[in-house]
All heavy atoms as an XYZ file, in Angstrom:
745
protein
N    -125.412     68.940    143.056
C    -124.630     67.792    143.449
C    -125.319     66.469    142.902
O    -124.620     65.624    142.475
C    -124.554     67.752    144.983
C    -123.586     66.696    145.456
S    -121.905     66.914    144.962
C    -121.186     67.296    146.451
N    -126.638     66.470    142.920
C    -127.358     65.329    142.476
C    -127.113     65.128    140.949
O    -126.921     63.990    140.452
C    -128.868     65.438    142.731
C    -129.714     64.200    142.368
C    -129.170     63.016    143.092
C    -131.135     64.479    142.721
N    -127.085     66.235    140.174
C    -126.817     66.162    138.770
C    -125.425     65.583    138.492
O    -125.232     64.800    137.546
C    -126.943     67.534    138.072
C    -128.363     67.992    137.937
C    -128.360     69.279    137.133
N    -129.713     69.845    137.179
C    -130.008     70.993    136.739
N    -129.046     71.766    136.262
N    -131.238     71.455    136.781
N    -124.456     66.034    139.266
C    -123.095     65.497    139.123
C    -123.059     63.964    139.329
O    -122.469     63.238    138.561
C    -122.122     66.189    140.020
C    -120.676     65.710    140.005
C    -120.107     65.847    138.597
C    -119.813     66.446    141.010
N    -123.682     63.505    140.423
C    -123.734     62.080    140.668
C    -124.425     61.347    139.580
O    -123.979     60.241    139.167
C    -124.471     61.892    142.007
N    -125.515     61.906    139.041
C    -126.222     61.219    137.941
C    -125.346     61.164    136.703
O    -125.289     60.122    136.031
C    -127.533     61.931    137.640
N    -124.595     62.221    136.418
C    -123.730     62.279    135.254
C    -122.596     61.229    135.391
O    -122.225     60.516    134.430
C    -123.083     63.673    135.075
N    -121.991     61.113    136.610
C    -120.919     60.141    136.845
C    -121.456     58.745    136.704
O    -120.839     57.876    136.106
C    -120.297     60.377    138.244
C    -119.392     59.254    138.606
C    -119.569     61.690    138.271
N    -122.664     58.474    137.219
C    -123.272     57.164    137.114
C    -123.523     56.814    135.651
O    -123.235     55.699    135.197
C    -124.596     57.085    137.936
C    -125.288     55.761    137.851
C    -124.440     54.616    138.454
C    -126.616     55.866    138.609
N    -124.069     57.745    134.897
C    -124.333     57.488    133.465
C    -123.030     57.260    132.710
O    -122.958     56.315    131.930
C    -125.067     58.727    132.835
C    -125.342     58.610    131.374
C    -126.259     57.414    131.070
C    -125.933     59.872    130.844
N    -121.996     58.037    132.964
C    -120.731     57.836    132.283
C    -120.096     56.471    132.600
O    -119.611     55.749    131.735
C    -119.764     58.914    132.679
N    -120.223     56.023    133.854
C    -119.635     54.741    134.197
C    -120.515     53.634    133.622
O    -119.946     52.543    133.237
C    -119.552     54.616    135.776
O    -120.803     54.590    136.366
N    -121.773     53.778    133.515
C    -122.649     52.777    132.919
C    -122.291     52.636    131.460
O    -122.226     51.554    130.903
C    -124.146     53.126    133.096
O    -124.383     53.255    134.501
C    -125.031     52.116    132.471
N    -122.120     53.776    130.764
C    -121.803     53.698    129.353
C    -120.470     53.069    129.111
O    -120.263     52.245    128.185
C    -121.823     55.131    128.737
C    -123.204     55.757    128.640
C    -123.105     57.238    128.138
C    -124.160     54.997    127.760
N    -119.460     53.358    129.963
C    -118.146     52.724    129.816
C    -118.188     51.236    130.034
O    -117.586     50.510    129.317
C    -117.157     53.337    130.844
O    -116.950     54.692    130.563
N    -119.023     50.823    131.021
C    -119.194     49.402    131.286
C    -119.853     48.723    130.093
O    -119.492     47.621    129.693
C    -119.974     49.172    132.529
N    -120.847     49.359    129.493
C    -121.529     48.750    128.385
C    -120.627     48.611    127.195
O    -120.612     47.567    126.524
C    -122.748     49.620    127.960
N    -119.759     49.624    126.955
C    -118.770     49.526    125.829
C    -117.756     48.364    126.105
O    -117.388     47.688    125.204
C    -118.067     50.853    125.653
N    -117.406     48.241    127.365
C    -116.450     47.141    127.705
C    -117.086     45.758    127.598
O    -116.344     44.827    127.338
C    -115.961     47.337    129.148
N    -118.373     45.680    127.673
C    -119.052     44.406    127.510
C    -119.276     43.983    126.052
O    -119.692     42.875    125.759
C    -120.435     44.461    128.197
C    -120.349     44.496    129.731
O    -119.247     44.135    130.234
O    -121.310     44.842    130.332
N    -119.015     44.898    125.151
C    -119.174     44.590    123.726
C    -118.078     43.593    123.294
O    -116.946     43.726    123.617
C    -119.005     45.865    122.832
C    -120.224     46.816    122.935
C    -121.420     46.227    122.212
O    -121.326     45.839    121.066
O    -122.492     46.191    122.788
N    -118.480     42.577    122.513
C    -117.453     41.627    122.070
C    -116.525     42.294    121.083
O    -116.884     43.330    120.449
C    -118.290     40.556    121.400
C    -119.572     41.155    121.070
C    -119.856     42.269    122.060
N    -115.335     41.779    120.843
C    -114.418     42.458    119.923
C    -114.830     42.532    118.457
O    -114.318     43.273    117.700
C    -113.078     41.647    120.128
C    -113.560     40.312    120.587
C    -114.789     40.588    121.437
N    -115.811     41.695    118.088
C    -116.307     41.615    116.740
C    -117.428     42.576    116.532
O    -117.944     42.752    115.371
C    -116.688     40.220    116.347
C    -117.656     39.548    117.259
C    -119.003     39.862    117.204
C    -117.215     38.664    118.223
C    -119.940     39.264    118.060
C    -118.141     38.099    119.094
C    -119.467     38.358    119.022
O    -120.358     37.785    119.888
N    -117.912     43.257    117.558
C    -119.048     44.179    117.398
C    -118.675     45.328    116.481
O    -117.567     45.857    116.500
C    -119.471     44.726    118.733
N    -119.556     45.710    115.617
C    -119.357     46.792    114.696
C    -119.662     46.411    113.211
O    -120.222     45.283    112.990
N    -119.328     47.231    112.316
C    -119.553     46.957    110.891
C    -118.205     46.621    110.250
O    -117.179     47.311    110.456
C    -120.154     48.156    110.176
O    -121.488     48.390    110.675
N    -118.225     45.600    109.379
C    -117.049     45.056    108.720
C    -117.278     44.892    107.234
O    -118.287     44.401    106.807
C    -116.734     43.681    109.321
C    -116.497     43.742    110.768
C    -117.397     43.700    111.768
C    -115.214     43.779    111.447
N    -116.774     43.728    112.994
C    -115.450     43.764    112.815
C    -113.848     43.808    110.981
C    -114.427     43.774    113.763
C    -112.859     43.793    111.925
C    -113.126     43.810    113.275
N    -116.248     45.288    106.465
C    -116.258     45.061    105.011
C    -115.674     43.655    104.831
O    -114.424     43.443    104.991
C    -115.427     46.065    104.294
C    -115.272     45.795    102.780
O    -115.750     44.736    102.318
O    -114.729     46.660    102.083
N    -116.505     42.702    104.504
C    -116.034     41.267    104.403
C    -116.059     40.817    102.941
O    -116.580     39.721    102.701
C    -116.962     40.412    105.267
S    -116.787     40.736    107.094
N    -115.501     41.545    102.055
C    -115.256     41.225    100.695
C    -116.541     41.149     99.879
O    -116.628     41.711     98.771
C    -114.489     39.889    100.553
C    -113.139     39.910    101.172
C    -112.412     38.565    101.131
O    -112.789     37.675    100.344
O    -111.459     38.367    101.873
N    -117.592     40.415    100.311
C    -118.784     40.232     99.510
C    -119.915     41.187     99.972
O    -120.882     41.361     99.229
C    -119.316     38.783     99.601
C    -118.295     37.863     98.894
C    -119.592     38.348    101.002
N    -119.794     41.707    101.190
C    -120.853     42.556    101.724
C    -120.390     43.138    103.038
O    -119.288     42.757    103.547
C    -122.099     41.677    102.002
O    -123.159     42.489    102.543
N    -121.142     44.108    103.561
C    -120.874     44.648    104.851
C    -121.636     43.814    105.886
O    -122.831     43.644    105.783
C    -121.310     46.126    104.980
O    -120.589     46.935    104.046
C    -121.180     46.689    106.382
N    -120.867     43.250    106.846
C    -121.473     42.483    107.916
C    -121.454     43.317    109.161
O    -120.445     43.947    109.491
C    -120.671     41.174    108.137
C    -120.675     40.198    107.044
C    -119.764     39.140    107.045
C    -121.524     40.281    105.952
C    -119.741     38.222    106.008
C    -121.495     39.408    104.912
C    -120.628     38.334    104.932
N    -122.585     43.304    109.848
C    -122.688     44.128    111.052
C    -123.020     43.202    112.281
O    -123.948     42.343    112.161
C    -123.782     45.205    110.936
O    -123.457     46.007    109.809
C    -123.859     46.121    112.151
N    -122.280     43.397    113.323
C    -122.426     42.588    114.550
C    -122.766     43.463    115.739
O    -122.158     44.532    115.861
C    -121.122     41.802    114.859
C    -120.738     40.794    113.842
C    -120.006     41.160    112.741
C    -121.117     39.463    114.014
C    -119.644     40.215    111.793
C    -120.793     38.488    113.056
C    -119.969     38.887    111.951
N    -123.650     42.988    116.571
C    -123.733     43.526    117.937
C    -123.524     42.368    118.891
O    -123.196     41.263    118.446
C    -125.198     44.135    118.207
O    -126.117     43.049    118.254
C    -125.586     45.134    117.088
N    -123.639     42.623    120.143
C    -123.457     41.522    121.117
C    -124.576     40.454    120.880
O    -124.355     39.296    121.195
C    -123.526     42.071    122.527
N    -125.714     40.877    120.280
C    -126.864     39.937    120.254
C    -127.324     39.589    118.813
O    -128.172     38.697    118.651
C    -128.058     40.601    120.946
C    -127.791     40.902    122.408
O    -127.156     40.046    123.105
O    -128.108     41.995    122.900
N    -126.801     40.295    117.818
C    -127.311     40.064    116.421
C    -126.136     40.087    115.444
O    -125.070     40.580    115.656
C    -128.312     41.094    116.016
O    -127.679     42.427    115.960
C    -129.517     41.160    116.927
N    -126.435     39.497    114.252
C    -125.514     39.474    113.106
C    -126.372     39.783    111.896
O    -127.451     39.262    111.720
C    -124.893     38.113    112.981
C    -124.285     37.736    111.626
C    -123.266     38.525    111.124
C    -124.792     36.731    110.900
C    -122.716     38.204    109.883
C    -124.203     36.406    109.652
C    -123.181     37.187    109.188
O    -122.659     36.867    107.962
N    -125.871     40.733    111.080
C    -126.618     41.143    109.836
C    -125.608     41.100    108.659
O    -124.654     41.813    108.633
C    -127.188     42.559    110.022
C    -128.050     42.905    108.838
O    -128.086     42.252    107.787
O    -128.775     43.924    109.019
N    -125.864     40.151    107.746
C    -125.014     40.053    106.560
C    -125.607     40.870    105.394
O    -125.190     40.726    104.273
C    -124.923     38.572    106.137
O    -126.210     38.048    105.772
N    -126.540     41.707    105.664
C    -127.179     42.542    104.667
C    -128.562     42.090    104.371
O    -129.316     42.759    103.621
N    -129.054     41.033    104.966
C    -130.384     40.512    104.758
C    -131.299     40.712    105.942
O    -132.367     40.114    106.006
C    -130.340     39.018    104.381
C    -129.545     38.778    103.124
C    -129.375     37.280    102.802
O    -129.982     36.472    103.486
O    -128.629     36.943    101.893
N    -130.857     41.526    106.913
C    -131.630     41.756    108.111
C    -130.955     41.037    109.295
O    -130.321     39.985    109.103
N    -131.053     41.596    110.488
C    -130.416     41.075    111.641
C    -130.955     39.674    112.075
O    -132.175     39.433    112.041
C    -130.642     42.111    112.742
C    -131.716     42.963    112.252
C    -131.828     42.863    110.803
N    -130.055     38.797    112.409
C    -130.380     37.467    112.925
C    -129.942     37.450    114.419
O    -128.804     37.783    114.689
C    -129.696     36.360    112.203
C    -130.000     36.313    110.726
S    -129.310     34.842    109.848
C    -127.549     34.936    110.263
N    -130.802     36.929    115.306
C    -130.434     36.873    116.705
C    -129.299     35.794    116.855
O    -129.380     34.696    116.307
C    -131.686     36.403    117.413
C    -132.807     36.664    116.458
C    -132.196     36.648    115.075
N    -128.292     36.114    117.684
C    -127.255     35.172    118.009
C    -127.798     34.366    119.214
O    -128.094     34.906    120.275
C    -125.957     35.880    118.445
C    -125.384     36.692    117.248
C    -124.961     34.841    118.939
C    -124.253     37.598    117.605
N    -127.997     33.086    118.996
C    -128.545     32.221    120.048
C    -127.519     31.756    121.054
O    -127.810     31.424    122.171
C    -129.308     30.995    119.447
C    -130.413     31.406    118.421
C    -131.057     30.129    117.864
C    -131.449     32.248    119.100
N    -126.301     31.535    120.549
C    -125.247     31.037    121.444
C    -123.882     31.637    120.956
O    -123.610     31.684    119.753
C    -125.205     29.519    121.375
C    -124.188     28.845    122.270
C    -124.322     27.315    122.143
C    -123.344     26.622    122.992
N    -123.413     25.170    122.842
N    -123.053     32.010    121.878
C    -121.695     32.518    121.610
C    -120.712     31.651    122.384
O    -120.809     31.535    123.634
C    -121.548     33.947    121.987
O    -122.536     34.756    121.354
C    -120.153     34.464    121.652
N    -119.771     31.021    121.658
C    -118.733     30.246    122.313
C    -117.367     30.899    121.993
O    -117.160     31.268    120.857
C    -118.704     28.766    121.744
C    -120.023     28.051    121.998
C    -120.069     26.799    121.230
O    -119.448     25.787    121.713
O    -120.673     26.729    120.167
N    -116.555     31.006    123.037
C    -115.253     31.631    122.819
C    -114.204     30.542    123.052
O    -114.244     29.802    124.015
C    -115.039     32.791    123.790
C    -113.719     33.494    123.580
C    -113.545     34.684    124.467
O    -114.445     35.035    125.246
N    -112.400     35.329    124.396
N    -113.257     30.503    122.170
C    -112.108     29.601    122.299
C    -110.847     30.419    122.016
O    -110.491     30.713    120.897
C    -112.206     28.483    121.187
C    -111.052     27.466    121.322
O    -110.327     27.520    122.318
O    -110.914     26.643    120.425
N    -110.246     30.864    123.137
C    -109.125     31.798    123.002
C    -109.631     33.107    122.432
O    -110.592     33.675    122.961
N    -109.099     33.522    121.367
C    -109.495     34.798    120.758
C    -110.465     34.539    119.654
O    -110.875     35.487    118.910
N    -110.900     33.299    119.388
C    -111.909     33.033    118.339
C    -113.295     32.822    118.948
O    -113.406     32.476    120.112
C    -111.412     31.740    117.553
N    -114.307     33.034    118.102
C    -115.660     32.918    118.542
C    -116.464     32.115    117.536
O    -116.245     32.216    116.346
C    -116.363     34.338    118.621
C    -115.787     35.215    119.700
C    -114.611     35.886    119.533
C    -116.473     35.285    120.915
C    -114.076     36.697    120.523
C    -115.901     36.137    121.911
C    -114.754     36.787    121.737
O    -114.245     37.591    122.715
N    -117.414     31.277    118.003
C    -118.331     30.575    117.209
C    -119.677     31.117    117.583
O    -120.079     31.039    118.773
C    -118.284     29.035    117.431
C    -116.895     28.571    116.983
C    -119.330     28.379    116.579
C    -116.645     27.095    117.282
N    -120.418     31.629    116.601
C    -121.756     32.145    116.845
C    -122.787     31.206    116.200
O    -122.624     30.771    115.073
C    -121.932     33.497    116.170
C    -120.881     34.520    116.584
C    -121.152     35.873    115.869
C    -120.757     34.750    118.038
N    -123.809     30.824    116.996
C    -124.848     29.913    116.560
C    -126.176     30.631    116.386
O    -126.523     31.460    117.263
C    -125.022     28.746    117.516
O    -123.706     28.088    117.695
C    -126.023     27.732    116.984
N    -126.873     30.353    115.301
C    -128.100     30.988    114.967
C    -129.201     29.972    114.794
O    -128.937     28.741    115.001
C    -127.985     31.811    113.702
C    -126.856     32.768    113.744
C    -125.563     32.385    113.313
C    -126.993     34.069    114.226
C    -124.471     33.269    113.349
C    -125.920     34.942    114.307
C    -124.665     34.556    113.828
N    -130.403     30.353    114.426
C    -131.497     29.429    114.168
C    -131.097     28.334    113.173
O    -130.199     28.581    112.343
C    -132.723     30.165    113.686
N    -131.700     27.191    113.284
C    -131.461     26.089    112.387
C    -129.966     25.557    112.449
O    -129.468     25.052    111.466
C    -131.818     26.415    110.926
C    -133.283     26.748    110.764
O    -134.127     26.108    111.471
O    -133.626     27.595    109.934
N    -129.342     25.835    113.580
C    -127.965     25.419    113.852
C    -126.979     25.950    112.857
O    -125.952     25.361    112.610
C    -127.882     23.863    113.936
C    -126.782     23.439    114.819
O    -126.461     24.144    115.804
O    -126.178     22.367    114.590
N    -127.294     27.131    112.253
C    -126.353     27.828    111.364
C    -125.264     28.390    112.257
O    -125.554     29.075    113.248
C    -127.072     28.918    110.608
C    -126.096     29.709    109.690
C    -125.463     29.152    108.693
C    -125.870     31.045    109.995
C    -124.560     29.926    107.891
C    -125.024     31.818    109.212
C    -124.352     31.231    108.184
O    -123.469     31.956    107.414
N    -123.980     28.179    111.910
C    -122.886     28.662    112.694
C    -121.818     29.370    111.851
O    -121.581     28.911    110.724
C    -122.238     27.493    113.478
C    -123.165     26.872    114.455
C    -122.761     25.497    114.974
N    -121.372     25.236    115.181
C    -120.847     24.881    116.388
N    -121.583     24.783    117.468
N    -119.565     24.641    116.438
N    -121.253     30.421    112.415
C    -120.116     31.047    111.788
C    -118.993     31.181    112.792
O    -119.236     31.197    114.007
C    -120.477     32.479    111.194
C    -120.945     33.430    112.352
C    -121.478     32.319    110.044
C    -121.058     34.857    111.813
N    -117.780     31.253    112.313
C    -116.609     31.420    113.119
C    -115.951     32.755    112.858
O    -115.917     33.218    111.718
N    -115.495     33.421    113.895
C    -114.780     34.655    113.763
C    -113.407     34.513    114.487
O    -113.382     34.054    115.598
C    -115.560     35.823    114.418
C    -116.975     35.979    113.949
C    -117.664     37.027    114.759
C    -117.029     36.348    112.480
N    -112.364     34.766    113.770
C    -111.051     34.495    114.358
C    -110.054     35.629    113.929
O    -110.336     36.469    113.048
C    -110.504     33.177    113.823
N    -108.903     35.597    114.569
C    -107.816     36.559    114.312
C    -108.362     38.000    114.416
O    -108.033     38.842    113.599
C    -107.143     36.337    112.964
C    -106.665     34.916    112.792
O    -106.037     34.402    113.694
N    -106.957     34.221    111.676
N    -109.153     38.274    115.438
C    -109.819     39.544    115.584
C    -108.846     40.585    116.161
O    -108.279     40.346    117.214
C    -111.078     39.453    116.496
C    -111.992     38.352    115.926
C    -111.787     40.794    116.613
C    -113.107     37.952    116.889
N    -108.706     41.684    115.423
C    -107.983     42.803    115.973
C    -108.901     44.019    115.903
O    -110.086     43.896    115.538
C    -106.711     43.093    115.115
O    -107.100     43.612    113.840
C    -105.840     41.864    114.943
N    -108.426     45.150    116.240
C    -109.260     46.396    116.168
C    -109.591     46.768    114.711
O    -110.629     47.478    114.519
C    -108.558     47.557    116.830
N    -108.920     46.234    113.750
C    -109.171     46.598    112.350
C    -109.447     45.470    111.400
O    -109.891     45.730    110.277
C    -107.934     47.378    111.795
O    -106.784     46.552    111.915
C    -107.688     48.701    112.551
N    -109.207     44.206    111.799
C    -109.368     43.065    110.869
C    -109.886     41.863    111.598
O    -109.680     41.720    112.807
C    -108.034     42.730    110.227
C    -107.458     43.830    109.395
C    -106.138     43.424    108.749
O    -106.129     42.321    108.119
O    -105.166     44.124    108.875
N    -110.539     40.930    110.891
C    -110.858     39.616    111.443
C    -111.152     38.684    110.272
O    -111.352     39.115    109.147
C    -112.065     39.679    112.356
C    -113.416     39.878    111.754
S    -114.711     39.725    112.984
C    -116.120     40.262    111.994
N    -111.148     37.400    110.549
C    -111.526     36.392    109.544
C    -112.868     35.795    109.878
O    -113.185     35.480    111.080
C    -110.434     35.266    109.562
C    -109.130     35.802    109.054
O    -109.071     36.622    108.105
O    -108.070     35.453    109.606
N    -113.725     35.683    108.888
C    -115.047     35.130    109.025
C    -115.150     33.806    108.278
O    -114.615     33.719    107.129
C    -116.032     36.141    108.388
C    -117.483     35.772    108.351
C    -118.456     36.275    109.167
C    -118.190     34.955    107.415
N    -119.654     35.771    108.821
C    -119.534     34.936    107.723
C    -117.723     34.174    106.362
C    -120.482     34.227    107.078
C    -118.664     33.362    105.674
C    -120.027     33.427    106.018
N    -115.801     32.822    108.840
C    -115.961     31.534    108.103
C    -117.321     30.950    108.423
O    -117.840     31.125    109.517
C    -114.852     30.543    108.466
O    -114.887     30.227    109.841
N    -117.847     30.229    107.457
C    -119.127     29.487    107.627
C    -118.889     28.043    107.664
O    -118.319     27.494    106.752
C    -120.072     29.885    106.499
O    -121.206     29.022    106.465
N    -119.405     27.339    108.703
C    -119.302     25.925    108.724
C    -120.221     25.296    107.735
O    -119.912     24.193    107.129
C    -119.743     25.417    110.130
C    -118.791     25.714    111.228
C    -119.112     25.117    112.541
O    -120.113     24.402    112.651
O    -118.418     25.387    113.498
N    -121.303     25.929    107.356
C    -122.311     25.408    106.451
C    -121.815     25.466    104.969
O    -121.816     24.421    104.285
C    -123.635     26.149    106.555
O    -124.100     26.141    107.876
C    -124.709     25.549    105.594
N    -121.329     26.602    104.537
C    -120.977     26.743    103.157
C    -119.494     26.572    102.920
O    -119.093     26.358    101.796
C    -121.347     28.177    102.672
O    -120.542     29.123    103.307
N    -118.701     26.673    103.940
C    -117.255     26.613    103.779
C    -116.648     27.919    103.332
O    -115.418     28.011    103.100
N    -117.471     28.964    103.133
C    -116.913     30.288    102.769
C    -116.025     30.845    103.823
O    -116.296     30.617    105.019
C    -118.066     31.253    102.471
C    -118.884     30.941    101.219
O    -118.309     30.287    100.358
O    -120.074     31.348    101.207
N    -115.019     31.575    103.371
C    -114.121     32.264    104.277
C    -113.850     33.663    103.717
O    -113.569     33.764    102.538
C    -112.790     31.484    104.463
C    -113.006     30.113    105.060
S    -111.417     29.212    105.194
C    -110.634     30.036    106.556
N    -113.956     34.700    104.540
C    -113.692     36.037    104.117
C    -112.753     36.745    105.169
O    -112.828     36.463    106.331
C    -114.963     36.845    104.065
C    -116.042     36.194    103.135
C    -117.232     35.812    103.685
C    -115.780     36.064    101.786
C    -118.197     35.246    102.850
C    -116.777     35.490    100.961
C    -117.951     35.037    101.485
N    -111.918     37.617    104.597
C    -111.072     38.461    105.492
C    -111.829     39.805    105.535
O    -112.173     40.368    104.518
C    -109.697     38.672    104.853
C    -108.811     39.450    105.713
N    -108.345     38.973    106.929
C    -108.345     40.724    105.653
C    -107.582     39.922    107.499
N    -107.636     40.972    106.733
N    -112.086     40.251    106.733
C    -112.900     41.454    106.976
C    -112.086     42.578    107.498
O    -111.170     42.395    108.278
C    -114.039     41.160    107.963
S    -115.072     39.733    107.518
N    -112.428     43.813    107.105
C    -111.771     44.982    107.577
C    -112.837     45.887    108.247
O    -113.900     46.100    107.709
C    -111.059     45.746    106.477
C    -109.947     44.905    105.863
C    -109.148     45.682    104.881
C    -108.018     44.755    104.400
N    -107.132     45.423    103.524
N    -112.500     46.374    109.455
C    -113.409     47.184    110.203
C    -113.724     48.492    109.476
O    -112.877     49.104    108.897
C    -112.774     47.524    111.580
C    -113.665     48.215    112.568
C    -114.547     47.217    113.230
C    -115.435     47.812    114.291
N    -115.061     47.448    115.634
N    -115.006     48.833    109.473
C    -115.438     50.133    108.888
C    -115.560     51.144    109.953
O    -116.350     50.943    110.954
C    -116.804     49.907    108.193
C    -116.672     48.904    107.086
C    -117.340     51.235    107.671
C    -118.006     48.499    106.438
N    -114.833     52.226    109.881
C    -114.880     53.239    110.886
C    -116.156     54.029    110.737
O    -116.595     54.356    109.646
C    -113.672     54.231    110.750
C    -112.346     53.540    111.079
O    -112.348     52.723    111.961
O    -111.342     53.931    110.469
N    -116.725     54.351    111.872
C    -117.971     55.114    111.884
C    -117.791     56.355    112.706
O    -117.054     56.379    113.672
C    -119.136     54.292    112.370
C    -119.452     53.250    111.355
C    -120.892     52.838    111.489
C    -121.163     51.929    110.337
N    -122.479     51.839    109.939
């Protein structure tokens, strides 16, 4: 009985963790590179950078990193999103990479 309770607790914890993931979490083909996001990091292929601040405006997100570098993620669906950089002005259309 204890094993069953532990299994149920673990399953509910894993489901809650998945539900806490932002909609942009995962790996994306963003035209110039594969960008990978977790709830806490962003990796454009040069190594993960910690996300210092996340702001949500409706379905769009602004992520802030060290040195006030910011990117915007918008039009996020299960398979696509738009990425933009306030610093460079670059904009990419990204497609989710299934794993």
